[in-house]
C-alpha positions as CSV (number, residue, x, y, z in Angstrom):
1,M,32.3,18.6,4.8
2,R,30.7,21.4,5.1
3,A,27.5,22.0,3.7
4,P,26.9,25.6,2.3
5,P,24.5,28.2,3.5
6,N,20.7,27.0,2.4
7,S,19.0,30.5,3.3
8,P,19.9,34.0,4.9
9,C,17.3,32.7,7.7
10,Q,19.2,29.3,8.5
11,T,22.4,30.7,9.1
12,N,22.4,30.1,12.4
13,R,19.7,27.8,13.6
14,L,19.4,29.9,16.7
15,A,19.7,32.8,15.4
16,N,15.9,33.5,14.8
17,C,14.2,32.5,18.1
18,S,12.9,35.7,18.9
19,L,12.9,35.2,22.3
20,P,13.3,37.1,25.9
21,I,17.3,38.4,24.9
22,A,17.7,38.3,29.3
23,K,17.9,34.8,29.2
24,V,19.9,33.8,26.7
25,S,23.9,33.2,26.3
26,V,24.8,34.5,23.2
27,V,28.4,32.7,21.3
28,L,30.7,35.6,20.2
29,Q,32.6,34.6,17.2
30,R,35.7,37.3,17.3
31,S,37.7,36.5,14.2
32,A,36.3,33.9,11.7
33,P,33.1,33.9,10.2
34,A,29.9,31.5,10.8
35,I,30.3,27.9,9.6
36,W,28.5,25.2,8.7
37,P,29.5,21.7,10.1
38,S,28.2,18.3,9.0
39,R,26.3,18.3,12.2
40,G,24.3,21.0,11.6
41,R,24.8,25.1,11.8
42,V,25.7,26.7,15.0
43,F,27.9,29.4,15.2
44,K,31.2,28.4,17.1
45,T,32.7,29.3,20.3
46,K,35.7,30.9,21.2
47,M,34.5,32.8,24.7
48,T,30.5,32.7,25.8
49,G,29.2,34.4,28.7
50,P,25.6,36.4,29.3
51,I,25.2,39.6,27.2
52,T,22.9,42.6,28.2
53,R,19.3,43.4,26.6
54,R,21.3,45.9,24.7
55,D,24.3,44.2,23.6
56,A,22.0,41.5,22.0
57,L,19.7,43.8,20.0
58,L,22.6,45.7,18.6
59,R,24.2,42.5,17.6
60,T,20.9,41.2,16.2
61,A,20.2,44.4,14.3
62,A,23.7,43.9,12.8
63,L,23.2,40.5,11.8
64,A,19.8,41.5,10.0
65,S,21.8,44.8,8.1
66,V,23.5,42.0,6.4
67,S,21.2,40.2,5.8
68,I,21.6,37.1,8.1
69,I,18.6,37.3,10.2
70,P,15.6,38.7,8.2
71,A,14.2,41.8,9.9
72,A,10.8,40.2,9.9
73,A,12.2,38.2,12.7
74,L,13.4,40.8,14.6
75,P,10.5,41.8,16.8
76,L,11.5,39.9,20.5
77,A,7.4,39.2,21.2
78,A,7.2,36.8,18.1
79,A,7.5,33.4,19.5
80,P,5.6,32.6,23.0
81,L,9.0,30.0,23.9
82,D,10.8,30.5,27.1
83,K,14.3,29.6,25.8
84,P,16.2,28.1,22.7
85,A,16.5,25.2,21.4
86,R,19.3,23.1,22.9
87,H,21.0,22.0,19.9
88,E,23.8,20.0,21.5
89,E,21.6,17.7,23.1
90,I,19.5,17.1,19.6
91,D,22.4,16.6,17.7
92,R,23.9,14.0,19.8
93,A,20.4,12.4,20.0
94,L,20.4,12.3,15.9
95,Q,24.2,12.1,15.5
96,A,24.1,8.8,17.4
97,R,21.2,6.8,15.4
98,V,23.9,7.8,12.3
99,G,27.0,6.8,13.8
100,A,25.5,3.1,14.9
101,R,24.8,3.0,11.4
102,E,21.1,2.4,12.3
103,I,19.9,5.3,10.1
104,P,22.1,6.4,6.8
105,G,21.5,10.0,7.3
106,V,18.6,12.9,8.4
107,V,17.7,16.1,7.9
108,A,15.6,17.6,10.9
109,M,14.5,21.4,11.5
110,A,11.8,22.6,13.9
111,A,10.2,26.0,14.0
112,N,7.7,28.3,15.7
113,E,5.7,30.7,13.7
114,Q,8.1,32.9,12.5
115,S,11.6,31.5,13.1
116,V,13.3,28.4,12.8
117,L,14.5,27.2,16.1
118,Y,16.5,24.1,15.1
119,E,18.3,22.8,12.0
120,G,20.8,20.0,11.7
121,A,21.8,17.6,8.6
122,F,23.9,14.6,9.8
123,G,25.0,11.0,7.7
124,L,24.7,10.4,4.1
125,R,22.5,11.4,1.3
126,D,23.8,7.7,-0.1
127,M,26.0,5.3,1.3
128,A,27.4,4.1,-2.4
129,T,28.8,7.6,-3.3
130,A,29.2,9.1,0.5
131,S,28.0,12.2,-0.7
132,R,27.1,14.1,2.8
133,M,23.4,15.1,4.2
134,S,22.9,18.9,3.8
135,I,19.9,20.8,5.3
136,D,18.6,21.5,1.5
137,T,18.9,18.2,0.8
138,I,16.0,16.7,-1.5
139,F,13.4,13.9,-0.5
140,R,10.6,12.1,-2.3
141,I,8.2,13.0,0.6
142,A,5.0,10.8,-1.0
143,S,2.3,10.7,1.1
144,M,3.1,14.2,2.8
145,V,1.9,15.6,-0.6
146,K,-1.8,15.1,0.8
147,L,-1.4,18.3,2.9
148,L,-0.7,20.3,-0.2
149,T,-3.4,18.7,-1.9
150,T,-5.5,19.3,1.3
151,V,-4.8,23.1,1.4
152,A,-5.3,23.1,-2.4
153,A,-8.8,21.9,-2.1
154,L,-9.4,24.1,0.9
155,Q,-9.0,27.3,-0.9
156,L,-11.0,26.4,-3.6
157,V,-13.8,25.5,-1.0
158,E,-12.9,29.2,0.2
159,R,-13.9,30.4,-3.3
160,G,-16.9,28.1,-3.6
161,Q,-15.8,26.0,-6.5
162,L,-15.4,23.2,-4.3
163,K,-18.0,21.9,-1.6
164,L,-17.1,20.1,1.8
165,D,-20.1,17.8,1.9
166,E,-21.8,17.7,-1.7
167,P,-21.2,14.3,-3.6
168,A,-17.8,14.5,-5.2
169,G,-19.7,12.9,-8.2
170,N,-20.7,16.5,-9.1
171,I,-17.4,17.5,-9.9
172,D,-15.5,14.1,-10.9
173,P,-18.1,12.3,-13.1
174,T,-15.9,9.1,-12.3
175,L,-16.8,9.2,-8.3
176,A,-20.9,9.7,-9.4
177,S,-21.6,5.8,-9.7
178,V,-19.1,4.3,-7.0
179,E,-19.8,0.5,-5.9
180,V,-19.0,-1.2,-2.5
181,L,-17.5,-4.3,-2.2
182,A,-19.7,-6.3,-0.4
183,G,-17.6,-9.7,0.2
184,F,-16.7,-12.5,-1.8
185,D,-18.5,-15.9,-2.5
186,A,-17.7,-19.1,-1.9
187,K,-15.5,-19.4,-5.2
188,G,-13.7,-16.1,-4.3
189,V,-15.5,-13.8,-6.9
190,P,-16.0,-10.2,-5.3
191,Q,-19.6,-9.0,-4.5
192,L,-20.6,-5.5,-5.7
193,R,-23.4,-3.2,-4.9
194,P,-23.9,0.1,-5.5
195,A,-23.3,2.8,-2.9
196,Q,-25.9,4.1,-0.8
197,R,-24.4,7.4,-0.2
198,P,-22.6,9.3,-2.2
199,V,-18.6,10.0,-1.3
200,T,-18.4,13.8,-0.3
201,L,-14.6,15.8,-0.7
202,R,-15.1,15.5,3.3
203,N,-14.8,12.1,3.0
204,L,-12.0,11.4,0.5
205,L,-10.3,14.5,2.9
206,T,-10.4,12.3,6.2
207,H,-9.9,9.0,4.5
208,T,-13.7,7.9,5.2
209,S,-14.8,7.6,1.6
210,G,-14.0,3.5,1.4
211,F,-10.9,4.1,-1.1
212,S,-8.2,2.0,0.7
213,Y,-4.8,1.3,0.1
214,L,-3.0,-1.9,-1.3
215,L,-0.4,-2.0,1.3
216,W,-2.6,-1.8,4.3
217,D,-6.2,-3.9,3.3
218,P,-6.1,-7.5,2.5
219,N,-9.7,-7.4,1.1
220,V,-7.7,-4.9,-1.9
221,V,-5.3,-7.4,-2.0
222,R,-7.9,-10.0,-2.6
223,Y,-10.0,-8.4,-4.8
224,L,-7.3,-6.8,-7.4
225,K,-5.9,-10.7,-7.7
226,F,-9.7,-11.3,-9.1
227,A,-10.2,-8.0,-10.8
228,R,-7.0,-7.7,-13.0
229,G,-8.0,-8.4,-16.3
230,N,-11.4,-8.6,-15.7
231,P,-13.1,-5.3,-17.7
232,H,-16.6,-6.1,-16.1
233,L,-15.3,-4.9,-12.4
234,P,-14.5,-1.6,-11.4
235,R,-10.6,-0.8,-11.2
236,M,-11.1,0.2,-7.2
237,P,-14.5,-0.4,-5.5
238,L,-14.9,1.0,-2.0
239,M,-14.4,-1.0,0.7
240,F,-17.1,0.3,3.0
241,E,-20.2,2.5,2.8
242,P,-18.5,6.1,3.1
243,G,-18.5,7.5,6.4
244,A,-18.8,3.9,8.5
245,K,-15.2,3.6,8.7
246,W,-11.7,5.0,8.7
247,A,-9.3,3.2,6.3
248,Y,-5.9,4.8,5.0
249,G,-6.6,5.0,1.6
250,G,-6.4,6.9,-2.5
251,G,-9.1,9.3,-1.6
252,L,-6.6,12.2,-1.9
253,D,-5.5,11.1,-5.4
254,R,-9.3,11.7,-6.2
255,V,-9.1,15.0,-4.5
256,G,-6.0,16.2,-6.7
257,R,-8.2,15.2,-9.7
258,M,-11.3,17.3,-7.9
259,V,-8.8,20.3,-7.6
260,E,-7.9,20.1,-11.6
261,I,-11.1,19.8,-12.8
262,A,-12.3,22.9,-10.4
263,G,-9.3,25.1,-10.5
264,G,-8.7,24.4,-14.2
265,Q,-5.1,23.7,-14.3
266,N,-3.4,20.3,-13.4
267,L,-2.0,19.7,-10.2
268,D,1.9,20.6,-10.4
269,R,0.9,24.5,-11.6
270,Y,-2.3,25.2,-9.7
271,F,0.4,24.1,-6.3
272,S,2.6,26.1,-7.9
273,D,0.7,29.4,-8.6
274,H,-1.3,29.1,-5.3
275,I,0.8,27.3,-2.6
276,T,4.7,26.5,-2.9
277,G,5.2,29.4,-5.5
278,P,3.4,32.1,-3.0
279,L,5.4,30.5,-0.2
280,G,8.8,30.0,-1.6
281,M,8.7,26.4,-1.7
282,N,11.1,26.6,-4.3
283,D,12.6,23.0,-3.8
284,T,9.0,21.3,-4.0
285,G,7.2,19.7,-7.2
286,F,6.8,16.9,-9.1
287,S,9.8,16.6,-11.0
288,L,13.6,18.1,-10.4
289,N,15.8,20.0,-12.7
290,E,19.7,19.1,-12.8
291,K,20.6,21.1,-10.1
292,Q,18.0,19.8,-7.3
293,R,18.7,15.9,-8.5
294,A,22.4,16.9,-7.7
295,R,21.1,17.6,-3.8
296,E,18.7,14.5,-4.1
297,A,18.7,11.5,-0.9
298,S,19.1,8.1,-2.7
299,L,16.8,5.5,-1.3
300,H,18.2,2.7,1.3
301,V,16.6,-0.5,1.6
302,R,16.7,-2.3,4.9
303,D,16.9,-6.0,4.1
304,A,16.1,-9.1,6.5
305,N,19.1,-8.9,8.6
306,G,18.5,-5.1,9.3
307,K,21.5,-4.0,6.6
308,L,20.7,-1.0,4.7
309,L,21.6,-1.1,0.8
310,P,21.7,1.8,-0.9
311,R,19.9,2.1,-4.3
312,P,20.5,4.5,-7.3
313,L,18.2,7.2,-7.9
314,E,15.0,6.9,-9.9
315,K,15.3,7.7,-13.8
316,P,14.9,11.6,-14.3
317,D,10.8,11.9,-15.3
318,V,8.7,14.8,-16.2
319,P,5.3,13.5,-15.1
320,K,2.2,14.3,-17.6
321,A,-0.1,13.2,-14.7
322,F,0.1,14.0,-11.0
323,S,-1.1,12.6,-7.8
324,G,-2.9,14.0,-4.9
325,G,-1.5,11.4,-3.0
326,G,1.9,10.9,-3.7
327,G,4.7,11.5,-5.9
328,I,6.2,15.0,-5.1
329,Y,9.5,15.9,-4.1
330,S,10.2,18.6,-1.1
331,S,13.1,19.6,1.0
332,A,12.9,20.3,4.9
333,P,13.2,24.1,4.7
334,D,10.3,23.8,2.0
335,Y,7.8,21.6,4.1
336,L,8.6,23.5,7.2
337,T,7.4,26.9,5.7
338,L,4.2,24.9,4.5
339,L,3.6,24.3,8.1
340,Q,4.7,27.5,9.9
341,A,2.5,29.0,7.6
342,L,-0.4,26.5,8.9
343,L,0.8,26.9,12.5
344,N,0.2,31.4,11.9
345,G,-3.3,30.4,10.9
346,G,-2.5,30.1,7.2
347,S,0.1,33.2,6.5
348,F,3.4,33.5,6.5
349,R,5.8,36.7,5.9
350,G,3.3,38.0,3.9
351,T,1.3,35.6,1.9
352,T,-1.7,34.0,3.0
353,I,-2.6,30.4,1.8
354,L,-6.3,29.9,3.9
355,R,-8.8,32.2,6.1
356,P,-7.8,31.0,9.7
357,E,-10.9,29.7,10.5
358,T,-10.5,27.2,7.7
359,V,-6.7,26.2,9.5
360,A,-9.1,26.1,12.6
361,S,-11.3,23.3,10.9
362,M,-8.1,21.3,9.3
363,S,-7.3,20.7,13.3
364,A,-10.8,19.6,14.5
365,N,-12.0,15.9,14.6
366,Q,-13.8,15.6,11.5
367,I,-14.6,11.5,12.0
368,G,-16.6,11.6,15.6
369,H,-15.8,8.2,17.2
370,L,-14.3,6.5,14.4
371,E,-10.4,5.2,15.2
372,A,-7.7,6.2,13.0
373,G,-4.1,6.2,12.0
374,I,-3.4,2.3,12.7
375,L,-2.6,0.1,9.9
376,R,-1.6,-3.3,9.0
377,T,0.4,-4.2,6.3
378,T,0.1,-6.6,3.7
379,N,3.6,-5.6,2.0
380,P,6.2,-6.0,4.7
381,A,9.0,-4.9,2.4
382,L,7.6,-2.0,1.7
383,S,5.5,-1.0,5.2
384,N,5.9,-2.1,8.7
385,D,2.6,-2.6,11.2
386,V,1.9,1.5,11.5
387,N,1.2,2.3,15.4
388,F,2.9,5.7,16.0
389,F,1.2,6.0,19.5
390,P,0.3,3.0,21.0
391,G,-2.2,3.9,23.5
392,V,-3.3,6.8,22.5
393,Q,-6.6,7.9,21.1
394,L,-6.0,9.1,17.1
395,R,-8.5,10.4,15.1
396,W,-8.2,12.6,11.6
397,G,-8.9,16.1,10.5
398,L,-8.6,17.9,7.3
399,G,-5.0,16.7,6.0
400,H,-3.7,15.6,9.8
401,M,-3.9,12.9,12.0
402,I,-5.1,14.1,15.5
403,N,-3.7,12.5,18.8
404,L,-6.4,13.1,21.3
405,D,-4.1,12.2,24.1
406,P,-0.7,14.0,25.3
407,V,2.1,11.8,23.7
408,P,4.5,11.1,27.1
409,H,7.6,12.8,26.7
410,G,6.4,14.4,23.5
411,R,3.7,16.4,21.8
412,K,0.5,17.5,23.5
413,A,-3.0,16.5,23.0
414,G,-4.5,17.9,19.9
415,S,-1.5,17.8,17.8
416,L,-1.1,17.0,13.9
417,T,1.2,14.7,12.2
418,W,1.6,12.4,9.1
419,A,3.9,11.4,7.1
420,G,5.3,9.5,3.4
421,L,6.2,6.2,2.5
422,F,10.1,6.9,2.5
423,N,9.9,7.7,6.4
424,T,9.5,11.4,6.0
425,Y,7.6,12.5,9.2
426,Y,6.2,15.9,10.4
427,W,4.2,17.4,13.5
428,I,2.5,20.3,13.8
429,D,1.8,20.9,18.2
430,P,-0.8,23.8,18.1
431,T,-0.3,24.5,22.2
432,M,3.4,24.5,22.2
433,R,3.0,26.5,19.0
434,I,6.2,24.7,17.2
435,A,6.2,22.8,14.3
436,G,9.0,19.8,13.5
437,V,10.1,18.1,10.2
438,I,11.9,15.0,9.8
439,M,13.6,13.3,6.7
440,M,15.3,10.3,5.8
441,Q,14.7,8.1,2.8
442,I,14.6,4.4,3.7
443,L,12.1,1.4,3.1
444,P,10.0,0.1,4.6
445,F,7.6,2.7,6.1
446,A,7.5,3.2,9.4
447,D,11.3,1.6,10.0
448,R,11.6,0.8,13.5
449,Q,15.1,2.7,13.7
450,A,13.9,5.8,11.5
451,L,11.4,6.1,13.9
452,K,13.6,5.8,16.8
453,A,15.4,9.1,15.5
454,Y,11.6,10.7,14.7
455,R,10.9,10.2,18.7
456,Q,14.4,11.3,20.1
457,F,14.2,14.2,17.9
458,E,10.6,15.4,19.5
459,R,11.3,14.3,22.8
460,A,14.5,16.5,22.4
461,I,12.7,19.5,21.3
462,C,10.0,19.0,23.5
463,H,12.0,18.8,26.4
464,A,13.8,22.2,24.9
465,L,11.1,24.2,24.5
466,G,8.8,23.2,27.1
467,P,8.6,24.3,30.7
468,A,12.0,25.6,32.5
């Protein structure tokens, strides 16, 4: 089944590589138009061979004149890369995972600051209906909304409407008098005390606030078992003093509320007016229309025997409240656009969402010597244990996890990453000047087969775009 074109700039997944043309062999298609096979988009071959720089420029200009390649991508020096992605190698790696029925389907894309370098869609959106995956498939990306929320908060910091290091309670009164869980007594009763330090926006953005998720913190599990139905206990205390530790948690939910208060709009409208709308991310939002829902991937749950079981789509819903920590939909092309803007210092195709110095602060270690990124599950049905890079030092910036060491055969030191509960992942490598996104819809999180596909995709991209 052929997937229709998603946008003019994605007709040929290598067409937008702004590379030294003398090093590129172009595939010639004499009589048939470009086609879009299920394995991904690439011009089919009738004959191949090296071409001259003049011929390449003429053909590139001709393609641009019919809107196959956007004119903005034409400058040859736009990308500091030596060669295009070896798409066959990447195709084989991803198709093998689908062919072995390890994952039902996947969409993967990679880009530099200006151009899409690779895109591929493989397998099925829904094993129950056999609907095929396409580049424009829409996914629930869960915690990958946290990057959007971070961008929104930092926009307001740039405007002076939020402060990174002032008490967050100055904006949201619910954060003004937080309590810390000091432990449990002999009967299991939670022992609470007032926090000695205020929670700041920086704490919330870096997961050092003390808010921790139920899914990866047994103390939260224990607390909630006792606190449910007890009106005298706070709904969620801090698990530690602000700034004392790192724990992945609901800090970005609180940031979302701060954005709403300081920005004077609900979070959905703020994103649309200030981030997703200006960037043309039209498939990113907290609800879907009927046409978008027709492109949505279904969730598949892996049972105890490793078998994938499809689940029906969630019921259509128009939420009245919005979370800065989860609950959003997007597509690989949309999310890659956001990553390109950050890779490009906060601007993309004439739209600026952040200043370059703000983007630089996002990629700087904000938590000192605190260790980050390793999670131990409390519910194996929803998440496996999480340690994406064993033996690699991990820290947190503003919005991303940072690997301080290079990952063997993959991203360089100082790369940025995070993920969503249903096995959607992204990374930005500022050294290689590339960003990648890979999306699946599988539970539990950190599914081993999904991570295998992610790792193979990353390694193939880094191998293709690394030194010759």
